[in-house]
N, CA, C and O of each residue as an XYZ file, in Angstrom:
300
protein
N      19.317    -11.334    -22.074
C      18.415    -10.417    -21.401
C      17.002    -10.655    -21.932
O      16.738    -10.450    -23.117
N      16.116    -11.079    -21.071
C      14.733    -11.341    -21.443
C      13.858    -10.180    -21.005
O      13.891     -9.767    -19.846
N      13.079     -9.659    -21.938
C      12.168     -8.558    -21.613
C      10.761     -8.971    -22.029
O      10.510     -9.259    -23.199
N       9.856     -8.997    -21.072
C       8.442     -9.265    -21.327
C       7.649     -8.079    -20.819
O       7.965     -7.532    -19.762
N       6.627     -7.675    -21.550
C       5.790     -6.567    -21.094
C       4.328     -6.963    -21.167
O       3.894     -7.615    -22.117
N       3.573     -6.562    -20.155
C       2.141     -6.798    -20.084
C       1.473     -5.521    -19.608
O       2.091     -4.724    -18.902
N       0.230     -5.320    -19.982
C      -0.578     -4.218    -19.456
C      -1.760     -4.854    -18.747
O      -2.495     -5.646    -19.337
N      -1.942     -4.501    -17.460
C      -2.999     -5.125    -16.666
C      -3.829     -4.067    -15.954
O      -3.380     -2.940    -15.745
N      -5.050     -4.452    -15.586
C      -5.892     -3.637    -14.714
C      -5.645     -4.093    -13.283
O      -5.277     -5.245    -13.052
N      -5.848     -3.187    -12.313
C      -5.589     -3.583    -10.929
C      -6.807     -4.211    -10.263
O      -6.689     -4.772     -9.174
N      -7.983     -4.127    -10.900
C      -9.202     -4.734    -10.363
C      -9.705     -5.791    -11.331
O      -9.556     -5.641    -12.543
N     -10.299     -6.859    -10.809
C     -10.880     -7.868    -11.681
C     -12.313     -7.479    -12.044
O     -12.766     -6.386    -11.703
N     -13.022     -8.366    -12.732
C     -14.385     -8.071    -13.188
C     -15.381     -7.917    -12.048
O     -16.448     -7.335    -12.240
N     -15.053     -8.425    -10.868
C     -15.945     -8.339     -9.713
C     -15.589     -7.186     -8.783
O     -16.198     -7.039     -7.723
N     -14.607     -6.362     -9.167
C     -14.226     -5.212     -8.356
C     -13.243     -5.520     -7.245
O     -13.010     -4.678     -6.377
N     -12.657     -6.721     -7.256
C     -11.678     -7.090     -6.232
C     -10.274     -6.747     -6.718
O      -9.975     -6.824     -7.909
N      -9.416     -6.365     -5.766
C      -8.028     -6.036     -6.100
C      -7.263     -7.273     -6.546
O      -7.409     -8.345     -5.958
N      -6.450     -7.125     -7.583
C      -5.572     -8.207     -8.013
C      -4.226     -8.137     -7.307
O      -3.500     -9.129     -7.249
N      -3.893     -6.976     -6.772
C      -2.612     -6.767     -6.090
C      -2.841     -6.578     -4.603
O      -3.937     -6.188     -4.199
N      -1.841     -6.841     -3.779
C      -1.973     -6.538     -2.350
C      -2.208     -5.041     -2.138
O      -1.651     -4.211     -2.856
N      -3.033     -4.705     -1.153
C      -3.381     -3.298     -0.926
C      -2.170     -2.456     -0.556
O      -2.168     -1.253     -0.819
N      -1.138     -3.043      0.046
C       0.068     -2.275      0.378
C       0.776     -1.783     -0.887
O       1.322     -0.680     -0.899
N       0.768     -2.589     -1.946
C       1.374     -2.177     -3.215
C       0.543     -1.084     -3.864
O       1.092     -0.124     -4.405
N      -0.777     -1.220     -3.813
C      -1.664     -0.209     -4.393
C      -1.451      1.135     -3.708
O      -1.399      2.168     -4.377
N      -1.328      1.134     -2.369
C      -1.085      2.384     -1.635
C       0.293      2.949     -1.949
O       0.438      4.159     -2.126
N       1.302      2.096     -2.020
C       2.680      2.542     -2.269
C       2.817      3.200     -3.641
O       3.518      4.202     -3.783
N       2.146      2.638     -4.655
C       2.208      3.197     -6.003
C       1.189      4.310     -6.222
O       1.165      4.926     -7.287
N       0.340      4.575     -5.213
C      -0.695      5.610     -5.302
C      -1.610      5.365     -6.505
O      -1.843      6.260     -7.316
N      -2.119      4.140     -6.602
C      -2.973      3.759     -7.722
C      -4.421      4.115     -7.435
O      -4.868      4.089     -6.288
N      -5.141      4.444     -8.486
C      -6.568      4.751     -8.372
C      -7.372      3.636     -9.019
O      -6.809      2.687     -9.564
N      -8.687      3.759     -8.954
C      -9.567      2.668     -9.398
C      -9.361      2.277    -10.865
O      -9.304      1.084    -11.165
N      -9.250      3.219    -11.772
C      -9.153      2.881    -13.196
C      -7.727      2.928    -13.735
O      -7.525      3.048    -14.943
N      -6.751      2.836    -12.860
C      -5.363      2.872    -13.296
C      -4.993      1.567    -13.991
O      -5.422      0.485    -13.590
N      -4.202      1.693    -15.024
C      -3.682      0.532    -15.741
C      -2.185      0.472    -15.463
O      -1.514      1.504    -15.423
N      -1.669     -0.722    -15.273
C      -0.246     -0.901    -14.989
C       0.478     -1.497    -16.188
O      -0.060     -2.352    -16.893
N       1.695     -1.039    -16.409
C       2.599     -1.698    -17.350
C       3.524     -2.562    -16.500
O       4.231     -2.057    -15.628
N       3.512     -3.844    -16.756
C       4.344     -4.783    -16.007
C       5.454     -5.258    -16.934
O       5.189     -5.850    -17.981
N       6.694     -4.997    -16.546
C       7.856     -5.435    -17.323
C       8.651     -6.434    -16.493
O       8.810     -6.264    -15.284
N       9.139     -7.460    -17.142
C       9.998     -8.435    -16.474
C      11.342     -8.413    -17.194
O      11.444     -8.798    -18.359
N      12.372     -7.956    -16.483
C      13.716     -7.858    -17.060
C      14.686     -8.617    -16.162
O      14.892     -8.251    -15.005
N      15.274     -9.667    -16.701
C      16.261    -10.471    -15.963
C      15.748    -10.920    -14.597
O      16.485    -10.879    -13.612
N      14.502    -11.344    -14.536
C      13.949    -11.849    -13.285
C      13.445    -10.781    -12.335
O      13.004    -11.107    -11.233
N      13.497     -9.511    -12.727
C      13.014     -8.415    -11.885
C      11.691     -7.918    -12.458
O      11.602     -7.612    -13.647
N      10.667     -7.837    -11.614
C       9.350     -7.371    -12.039
C       9.255     -5.876    -11.772
O       9.474     -5.426    -10.647
N       8.927     -5.103    -12.809
C       8.816     -3.648    -12.702
C       7.366     -3.262    -12.972
O       6.828     -3.559    -14.039
N       6.732     -2.597    -12.001
C       5.357     -2.121    -12.143
C       5.383     -0.617    -12.388
O       5.921      0.134    -11.574
N       4.806     -0.170    -13.508
C       4.742      1.254    -13.817
C       3.286      1.633    -14.057
O       2.653      1.078    -14.956
N       2.738      2.563    -13.277
C       1.368      2.991    -13.538
C       1.284      3.817    -14.816
O       2.135      4.668    -15.076
N       0.258      3.559    -15.600
C      -0.018      4.348    -16.799
C      -1.182      5.249    -16.442
O      -2.298      4.773    -16.237
N      -0.941      6.506    -16.369
C      -1.988      7.453    -15.985
C      -2.626      8.027    -17.242
O      -1.954      8.636    -18.074
N      -3.910      7.827    -17.365
C      -4.643      8.375    -18.499
C      -5.607      9.421    -17.971
O      -6.528      9.099    -17.221
N      -5.403     10.655    -18.352
C      -6.292     11.725    -17.918
C      -7.149     12.164    -19.091
O      -6.731     12.107    -20.248
N      -8.351     12.600    -18.767
C      -9.233     13.121    -19.797
C      -8.676     14.433    -20.306
O      -8.186     15.235    -19.511
N      -8.734     14.681    -21.602
C      -8.263     15.965    -22.124
C      -9.251     17.075    -21.783
O     -10.440     16.829    -21.577
N      -8.747     18.278    -21.730
C      -9.613     19.428    -21.488
C     -10.017     20.009    -22.837
O      -9.167     20.273    -23.688
N     -11.296     20.203    -23.023
C     -11.786     20.799    -24.259
C     -12.030     22.275    -24.002
O     -12.947     22.649    -23.270
N     -11.215     23.090    -24.600
C     -11.352     24.523    -24.380
C     -11.069     24.845    -22.934
O      -9.991     24.538    -22.425
N     -12.021     25.458    -22.269
C     -11.865     25.812    -20.859
C     -12.675     24.895    -19.953
O     -12.825     25.180    -18.764
N     -13.202     23.795    -20.495
C     -14.039     22.880    -19.720
C     -13.182     21.708    -19.249
O     -12.543     21.033    -20.055
N     -13.175     21.476    -17.961
C     -12.491     20.315    -17.394
C     -13.502     19.168    -17.362
O     -14.464     19.202    -16.594
N     -13.281     18.157    -18.198
C     -14.260     17.073    -18.323
C     -14.431     16.288    -17.025
O     -15.540     15.857    -16.709
N     -13.352     16.096    -16.271
C     -13.469     15.378    -14.995
C     -14.420     16.102    -14.054
O     -15.268     15.473    -13.421
N     -14.284     17.414    -13.960
C     -15.139     18.206    -13.075
C     -16.586     18.181    -13.566
O     -17.512     18.030    -12.768
N     -16.780     18.330    -14.879
C     -18.127     18.325    -15.439
C     -18.811     16.979    -15.208
O     -19.993     16.933    -14.866
N     -18.077     15.890    -15.394
C     -18.664     14.566    -15.182
C     -18.985     14.317    -13.717
O     -20.011     13.714    -13.402
N     -18.111     14.778    -12.811
C     -18.387     14.574    -11.387
C     -19.606     15.379    -10.955
O     -20.402     14.903    -10.146
N     -19.766     16.600    -11.486
C     -20.952     17.397    -11.159
C     -22.205     16.746    -11.720
O     -23.260     16.785    -11.087
N     -22.103     16.151    -12.896
C     -23.242     15.464    -13.496
C     -23.676     14.300    -12.606
O     -24.869     14.107    -12.371
N     -22.708     13.527    -12.113
C     -23.042     12.395    -11.248
C     -23.616     12.863     -9.919
O     -24.530     12.231     -9.391
N     -23.100     13.955     -9.370
C     -23.653     14.490     -8.125
C     -25.096     14.916     -8.322
O     -25.946     14.653     -7.472
N     -25.378     15.576     -9.444
C     -26.747     16.002     -9.727
C     -27.657     14.786     -9.880
O     -28.808     14.815     -9.445
N     -27.153     13.724    -10.492
C     -27.959     12.526    -10.687
C     -28.293     11.884     -9.349
O     -29.414     11.410     -9.163
N     -27.347     11.856     -8.410
C     -27.597     11.252     -7.105
C     -28.533     12.097     -6.249
O     -29.217     11.555     -5.380
N     -28.581     13.408     -6.469
C     -29.434     14.274     -5.668
C     -30.901     14.156     -6.050
O     -31.770     14.492     -5.244
N     -31.198     13.693     -7.243
C     -32.589     13.626     -7.714
C     -33.353     12.543     -7.040
O     -34.536     12.354     -7.322
C-alpha cells in the first residue's frame, strides 16, 4: 500500500486555475483554499483544507476586513 500526500494551492502565481473548473465547482473551492492530495493504491483523493480566521472576542475578522476593503474602494 503506497501512500503519498501533497498540499497544493488551486491557483498558480498568475491567478490561473490548476484544476478543471468542474472539479473546483464540485468541491466548492474558494480562491485561497488549499487542497490535501493523497494517493492511495492508485486512487487520487482531493480533500479541501479550510482555514478560517479566528474570531477575537466579539469581532469577526472576515467581516471587519471586508468592510475595510469596501471603505478603501469607496475613497
